[in-house]
N, C-alpha and C positions, 0 to 999 in steps of 0.2 A: 741442418734439418736437410731431408730430402728431397729435391723435386721432384714430382712423378713424372711432369711432362719431360723434363731433361733428361729423365733415365730412360723412359720408353723413346726416345730420338737415339741417346745413348746406347742402347740395344739395338735399335733398328743400323743402327752405322754396323753393326754386325749383320752380314747380309745374309748369310747363312745359320742357319738355327744351329746348335750345338749342348753341349751336356746341362747347362744348365737354362737354356733359351728357348724358348719355341715361340712361334706367332702360328696363329689360328685368324679365319677369316670372320668366323663363326663361332658359338658353342652353341650345344641345343640339351637342355636337364632336363627336356617335356618327356623325352622316350630314351628304353633300357640303351640302348645304341649309343646318345648320345652322352650319357652317364658313364659308361664302361668305358667310351674311349678317353673324358675327362681324366676318369679315375688313374687309368693305366699312364696316359701324360704325369698326373701327380706323382705316383707310385715312382716312375720312370725317372722324375727329377729329381727326387729325395733319395731315392739310390745311388744318384751318380754327384750327388753334393752335399755328402754329410755332413760337412762343416760350415757354409755357405747357404745364402738365398737362392734360390730358385726364381723362374720369372714364366709366365704363359703372355703372353701380348697379342689381347682380341679386339679386332678390328682389320686388321690388316691384310691387302692384297699379299697371298703368298709369294707368287710371278713375278709384280712388277716392286715390291716391299714398299705400295702404297697404302697412305691411312685413309681409311674407308668409314670408320666407324659402326657403333653399332648401338642399340639403344640402350637407354639406362637400365641396369639391372641391379634391382636389388637383392643380397645375395642370400637371404632368408634363411640365414640356418644352413650354406654351403657345409662348416665344417662339422655339421651332424651328418651330413652325405658319404664326409669324405672319414667319419669315426667309426660312420657302420659299415662299410665295403672293405675297411683295410686296416690289416692288423700292424700295428705301430707304428700311428696314422703320425704323417706332420702336419704341425700348423698351418692353414693353410689362408688367405686375407685378400680379397678380391674388391678392387676400389674402382671407381670412373672415371677417370683424368678426361675434362674435356680440353679439347683444342680449337683455338678461335676459328678455323677454316670449316671446321665443321658444323652441319645443319642445328637448329636447336633441339635440344633433345638427345643428338647424338653424341658419344663421348667414346674415348679407348678403354677396354675394360683390362685390367689389367691386374692377374694373378701372379701373389708373390707366396712361394711354398717356403717357408722356414728352413733353417737345417734340424735332422733330424737324430744324428749320429750313431742309428738303427735303422736293420734292416725291412724294410715293408714292402710287405706282401698284400695280394688279394686276399682279404676273409672269409670270401662265400664269393658262390658263381654269378656272374651279370653276364647279359648278353652270350657273347661264347667264348669271353676270358673263364677259366676255373679258377675256384677257391683254388690260394696255395701259390696262384702264380707269382712271378717276378720278374719285373720289368727294370733293364737299367736303359739307359741312351747311350747308342754308339750312331756315336755325327750328330746328325739330324732327326734323327729317329728313333722311337722309344721299343724296343726287342722286348721279350720275355729271354730271360734264361735259365737254364736246367741244373748247370752244373756250375763249380769257380767261381762262384758267387762272393766277391768282396766288396765293401763299400773301403773309398778309399778318398782323400781330398786333395783336388789338383789342379781346383780353382781357384780357390781364397784372393790369392794375389789380385787375379783378372778382374774377379767380381768387386773387389774392393777399388782398383783403379776405377770400373766404372760408374760404381756408386759413386766415388770420389769427385768423378766429371759431372754428378750431377747433384752436387751441394748448391744450398738457395743461397740468395743473397738480396742487399738491400732493394736493389732496382727492379731484382724481377719481382719481389714480393707486391715493390708501393706498383710496377705495372701491371703487374692481378688485379689490385684493389680497382686501378683505373678504368681498366679494360671489363670486370664485371658493372661496375655502376656504369660506365658509359653504353654496353650492351643490353640494361635494364631500364634506360629512360623510357617517360613516361607521363604524362597526367593520372594514371589512374596506376600507378605503378609506386609502389614503395621500397625503397629500397637502402639499405646501410652496412655501415660495417661494424664490428666490435671486438673488441681487442682483450684475451683473457691471458693474466698469469702473464702480463706483458708480454709474451712469448707470440701467441696465437694471434693470426686474424681472421674474422670465421665472415665470409660478407653472405645475406641473406636479400633476395627479392619476391615480391609477392602483389597481387591486388588485393586492395585491402575493402573486409563489408565488415558493417554490425548487423546481428542477429542477434535481438533480445537482450542487448547492453552487452555481447561477446562479440569481442573482434577475431574475425577468420581472414584466412589469406587463403588465393587460390595462385595456379600457375607458379606456383613457390619452387625456386633455382636456392641450392647454399652451397656455396665452399668455400675450403679451407683453404685458401690461400698459399699459405707457410708450403703446401704439399704439393698444391694444383692440382685439390682431389674435391669431386663432385658429392657431396654426404647426402644430397637429398634433390628429387626433380620430382617435381609433378605438373602434367597437362589438364588433370581432370579433379583430381578432389582437392576440399577441403581441409585448409590447415589450421592448428592453431600453436600459437609460436611466445613460449616462454623463456627466461634467460635469467640469472644469477650472476653474482662474481666468477661461479666456478663452470658452471654448467650452462650448457643448449636444450633447449626439451623443445620436441618438436613432437604433438599431438594430430595424427593422422585421421581423417573420416572420410566416408565411400556415401555414393549416394546411389542408395537401391530403389526400385519399383515397389512402394508395400499396398497392398492395400488400394489401388490405383490411386495412387499420390506417391512422389517422389520423398525421401525420409534420408535423414544424415546417421550412420554411424559411428563411433569410434572404432578405428580398426588395428591401431598400433601407435603407443608410446615410444619415442623412440629419445633418450637422452645422451647426449655429449658431454662428457666429465674430462674438464682437463685437470691435470695435474702439476705439480712444482715442480717436476724434475726434467718436465720438457715433453710429455707425454702424454695423452688421451684415450679414451675407454668410449665406448659405444656400446647403452646397456638396451635394449631391446624388449619391450614389452607387448604382448599380443593383449586387444583390447576386445576384437570383438566377438560379439554373440550374435551369431543367425537369428531374425527370426522365426518364431514357428508360427507355420501358415495353416490353415483348414486343408486336410490335403485335396479334397473338391475344389479347392478356387487354385491349386497347384495343378493339381491334373489338368484343370479345362485350360490354365497358363502353359502348358506342357503342349499339350495339343495343337491349341493356335500356332506356339513355335515349330512344332514340325511340319504345320501347314503352309508357314513359313519358306522353310526351307526346302519342302518339294515344290514351292513355287522358282524359286532362285534358280533348283539344279535345271528345272523342263523350260528354264530360263521364259516363265510368266512374267505379265509386265505387272507391278504390286501398285496398288492405292496409294496416298498419301497418306492414309491411316495406317499402311502397311509398311511405309517405307519410315514413319515415325516410329512404328513397333521393333525395328532393326535396332535402336542403340540402344534398345531394355531386352533385347533379343538374349544375350550372352550370360548377365546380369537374371535372367529370369533364370535361363537353365541353372545357372548356380543354387537360387534360390530352390529350386526342386531337388541338385544331389542333396543339400546340407539337410532338407526336409525327410531323406533317404530315400529319394526318387532315383534309385543308382544308374538308371538306365540314359539321367540329364547329362551324366559326363561324356557317355559315350557321343550322345547327341554333339555335345558342343565340339567335339572334336571333328565331328564330322561340319557342321557350322564353320570352323577356321575358312576354307579354302572359299566357300562362300561369300564370308564375311569380308575378306580382303580383296576380292574384284568391286566390293562397294565404296573404295574409296578409305582416305585415312582417317576421318573422325568415326568410321563405326568396326573399322578394325583398332582402332583402341580400345573401344570398350571390350573387345572379344582380350585383348592384351592385360587389359588391367583386371578383369575377372582373372586370368589366367595368375597374376601376380597374387592376389586375394588368396585364391584355392593353393600358392605353393607357399606362402606365411602360415596359413591354416595348417597343414602340411608336418613342416618342418618344426614346429613349436606345439 
């Protein structure tokens, strides 16, 4: 079983990017340009490595080759994006890999592009790239190719060597369990490890609370220790956790302000199913149904949010009540948008830099809203 943290270290040992490996400081899939560049690299890596895996490591300074990390990213059906825009799309997997020196909530993103053995091309136009375009890797650059296109295996032995260097062992597994439990010590924190199929070790932690006889957890962190993969991380949501001999299930709830009070709504169920052959599958099911609210009430909230943004842009001091309202601004815009006030989405984009200047806690509410909208879109 491959330890993904060791794999990233082995890839970074090759300081120069090449035909099976690319590194990025970050990717932005919320805009056409970011999606187009990501698809270009996936296309090029797939064509340059038809018989072995290719990798994109995210959260690494390109010049210094230094691991700086990125926010935990729930891929939210990233495969759907690849399938929609690429002809002969490869299978793509995004994983969040924790490193001990990174701040809580920061990870390194690892994109694995699995071998396809077919010529991959853009299916349709996106940004400045035209449908039908084919990309290949030339050294560290993903280049368009017009003629003389052939796919051939040139990297299998090197990739196999790197993957062999990243094989897990008992010491790394035990160290991973101990590190996780030590990191999540505290009076209110519940942390434990579970073993599935005599092979997989899953560690999880969260702050426990009981509501009407139901046990929920907040600040939940879940890692698959064998592969050093962070399966789930949330700083805001409430989570319900259950497990059997074969599966571990997470039901995630989001808190939204509805009719002047905060309510929890189920967002998504993630089931991790472990199999006898040493593999596991992640199954996700979107549960979220946005509350249907009175249009008059929504328009009032929409206009109040716009007035708040106007004050932030003009740098007018906010009252204490208005400062509290900033924590609900993003979710209010989202509810307006989901109730067919389409302009609210543009206002949410306008709010991004303004909320970012208000500190991490306020900006986290914006990022959480974007995560929910991404899940809804790809489902």
